[in-house]
Backbone bond lengths (Angstrom), bond angles and torsions (degrees), N, CA, C in turn:
res aa  C-N    CA-C-N  psi(-1)  N-CA   C-N-CA  omega(-1)  CA-C   N-CA-C  phi
1 M - - - 1.411 - - 1.566 106.49 -
2 A 1.229 117.72 147.78 1.469 123.82 179.15 1.505 106.98 -69.37
3 S 1.400 111.29 140.94 1.449 116.32 177.45 1.519 114.46 -99.01
4 K 1.286 115.37 3.88 1.485 119.28 -178.32 1.506 109.88 -71.68
5 K 1.412 115.31 139.63 1.437 119.16 -176.97 1.535 107.43 -70.18
6 P 1.333 116.24 136.73 1.460 122.62 -176.08 1.555 110.86 -56.98
7 E 1.367 116.56 -37.68 1.468 116.61 179.64 1.519 116.56 -70.24
8 N 1.309 114.40 -10.88 1.473 121.33 175.00 1.541 114.21 -95.49
9 M 1.258 114.86 -3.21 1.480 121.52 -176.35 1.559 109.79 -95.04
10 S 1.306 115.61 155.15 1.375 117.61 173.64 1.560 112.76 -71.79
11 Y 1.248 118.64 159.97 1.463 119.50 179.02 1.495 109.87 -59.55
12 E 1.256 120.98 -41.93 1.447 123.11 179.14 1.502 114.69 -61.92
13 A 1.389 113.48 -43.55 1.472 118.28 178.54 1.511 109.84 -64.12
14 T 1.364 115.22 -40.61 1.451 120.87 178.88 1.508 112.71 -56.28
15 I 1.361 114.41 -47.83 1.489 118.43 -176.45 1.558 109.10 -71.94
16 E 1.282 116.09 -33.99 1.500 117.40 176.91 1.414 113.86 -61.71
17 E 1.371 118.30 -50.46 1.449 122.71 174.50 1.545 112.67 -58.92
18 L 1.281 113.54 -44.85 1.533 116.53 -178.07 1.499 110.56 -60.62
19 D 1.371 117.01 -37.71 1.479 121.73 177.14 1.570 109.74 -62.10
20 T 1.401 113.95 -44.44 1.533 115.22 -179.58 1.526 110.95 -64.59
21 L 1.321 117.96 -37.40 1.392 121.62 -179.73 1.545 111.37 -67.75
22 V 1.258 118.41 -39.00 1.463 121.43 176.84 1.480 109.70 -64.49
23 N 1.295 120.03 -41.22 1.446 120.75 178.95 1.584 111.10 -64.67
24 Q 1.318 114.63 -38.15 1.468 116.78 -179.72 1.575 108.13 -65.66
25 L 1.277 117.71 -40.55 1.481 121.18 -176.48 1.505 109.84 -69.69
26 E 1.399 113.16 -38.14 1.531 116.30 179.68 1.544 112.31 -67.95
27 N 1.336 119.60 -28.60 1.397 123.79 176.74 1.611 113.13 -61.50
28 G 1.310 114.39 -32.33 1.456 121.27 -179.53 1.513 114.96 70.93
29 D 1.265 116.91 16.02 1.553 119.24 179.13 1.517 112.78 -89.91
30 L 1.267 117.86 -7.23 1.512 116.84 -178.19 1.534 110.95 -80.40
31 P 1.383 112.08 142.12 1.488 114.95 174.53 1.503 104.08 -67.62
32 L 1.379 114.24 159.21 1.480 124.67 -173.41 1.539 109.99 -49.17
33 D 1.336 115.02 -52.78 1.467 118.53 -175.60 1.475 113.26 -62.01
34 D 1.358 117.48 -41.13 1.521 116.92 173.80 1.463 113.50 -69.75
35 A 1.346 119.50 -30.93 1.444 120.10 174.53 1.453 117.16 -63.82
36 L 1.400 111.92 -36.33 1.477 118.55 176.58 1.581 113.23 -68.83
37 K 1.340 114.39 -38.81 1.444 120.98 175.07 1.514 110.04 -65.26
38 T 1.276 118.62 -45.64 1.368 122.25 176.75 1.551 112.24 -59.57
39 F 1.310 115.93 -46.60 1.480 120.71 177.75 1.516 108.87 -58.09
40 E 1.289 116.81 -45.39 1.471 120.13 -175.39 1.561 109.19 -62.03
41 R 1.348 116.67 -45.10 1.429 122.03 175.43 1.500 111.24 -58.06
42 G 1.287 115.43 -42.73 1.508 121.14 179.80 1.511 109.59 -59.64
43 I 1.192 117.44 -44.26 1.585 125.70 -177.01 1.537 103.50 -60.36
44 A 1.366 116.64 -53.04 1.401 120.75 -177.80 1.597 112.05 -58.53
45 L 1.276 114.06 -39.24 1.513 119.01 178.10 1.453 111.69 -66.23
46 A 1.445 117.06 -48.71 1.382 119.87 177.39 1.501 114.21 -59.03
47 R 1.338 121.22 -39.38 1.429 119.73 176.73 1.542 110.17 -68.83
48 A 1.254 120.25 -40.71 1.471 122.05 177.85 1.570 111.09 -58.01
49 G 1.355 113.36 -43.85 1.443 118.65 -178.41 1.539 110.48 -68.37
50 Q 1.372 117.01 -36.62 1.542 116.72 175.76 1.519 109.09 -68.24
51 S 1.365 118.79 -36.92 1.459 118.28 176.43 1.478 114.33 -60.63
52 K 1.365 115.78 -42.91 1.456 119.71 179.41 1.577 110.46 -64.44
53 L 1.310 116.09 -38.55 1.488 118.17 175.47 1.519 111.63 -63.82
54 S 1.228 117.35 -44.70 1.444 120.84 -179.38 1.522 112.72 -63.90
55 D 1.306 116.60 -40.24 1.487 120.61 172.76 1.547 113.14 -63.63
56 A 1.291 117.61 -39.76 1.438 121.82 176.43 1.569 110.66 -66.52
57 E 1.317 116.33 -40.49 1.481 117.81 175.10 1.503 111.55 -65.38
58 Q 1.224 121.88 -39.20 1.458 122.69 174.01 1.563 114.79 -59.30
59 R 1.348 113.92 -41.14 1.433 117.71 177.16 1.507 113.28 -66.48
60 V 1.354 115.70 -40.53 1.463 120.87 177.33 1.473 109.96 -60.00
61 K 1.377 116.44 -46.19 1.455 119.37 -179.56 1.557 111.46 -61.36
62 I 1.277 117.43 -39.69 1.431 123.05 176.02 1.556 112.53 -56.88
63 L 1.371 108.73 -50.77 1.496 114.68 -177.93 1.520 111.24 -71.38
64 L 1.241 124.66 -24.34 1.471 121.68 -177.26 1.546 113.74 -96.51
65 S 1.381 111.16 -4.26 1.513 117.23 -177.23 1.526 106.81 -60.80
66 D 1.366 113.80 145.84 1.511 118.54 176.98 1.473 109.45 -84.74
67 S 1.309 119.19 -17.15 1.484 120.74 179.49 1.515 116.04 -68.95
68 D 1.324 116.54 137.20 1.491 118.66 178.89 1.586 110.94 -71.31
69 E 1.334 112.55 -24.57 1.512 113.75 177.30 1.554 110.62 -73.72
70 A 1.280 120.52 -23.87 1.427 118.52 -178.04 1.531 114.04 -67.17
71 A 1.334 114.58 -30.12 1.435 115.61 175.01 1.462 115.22 -66.30
72 L 1.248 116.48 -22.14 1.516 125.40 179.05 1.492 115.17 -95.32
73 S 1.378 115.01 -3.79 1.470 119.77 -178.16 1.535 109.24 -75.66
74 D 1.357 116.69 144.92 1.415 121.80 173.57 1.500 111.10 -77.35
75 F 1.333 115.45 140.72 1.387 121.05 174.51 1.517 108.92 -77.66
76 V 1.300 119.26 128.59 1.393 126.43 -179.95 1.511 110.57 -104.62
77 E 1.359 117.50 116.96 1.408 121.84 -176.37 1.549 110.89 -77.80
78 S 1.309 116.51 149.79 1.489 116.44 178.32 1.504 110.79 -66.81
79 D 1.329 115.56 163.72 1.500 121.08 -177.21 1.527 113.77 -52.57
80 E 1.391 116.02 -43.46 1.513 121.47 -179.66 1.442 111.15 -62.11
81 Q 1.364 117.54 -42.16 1.530 120.76 -174.51 1.534 109.87 -73.28
82 S 1.387 120.43 -33.37 1.435 122.89 -174.13 1.546 111.77 -78.37
83 E 1.350 115.58 -14.90 1.403 117.16 177.82 1.505 116.00 -79.87
84 V 1.360 116.90 -8.91 1.434 123.10 -172.76 1.537 108.13 -67.53
């Protein structure tokens, strides 16, 4: 398994690894300990991916806003991203 922190990975890499982990878990061939570690990693990846999507959505909303003030607003990163 990759040891890179999910919050430091690109969205695409996060989804790719998550897909791999889901396939491993669906096969049912992992020992219980490994399955739990894989599941834990999958949860971390899913949360990081959701955070990246939320951040992207916020940026799009700022860019598409009709207000002149919105263009001058600071982008506020989610808690998970700001801890990096």
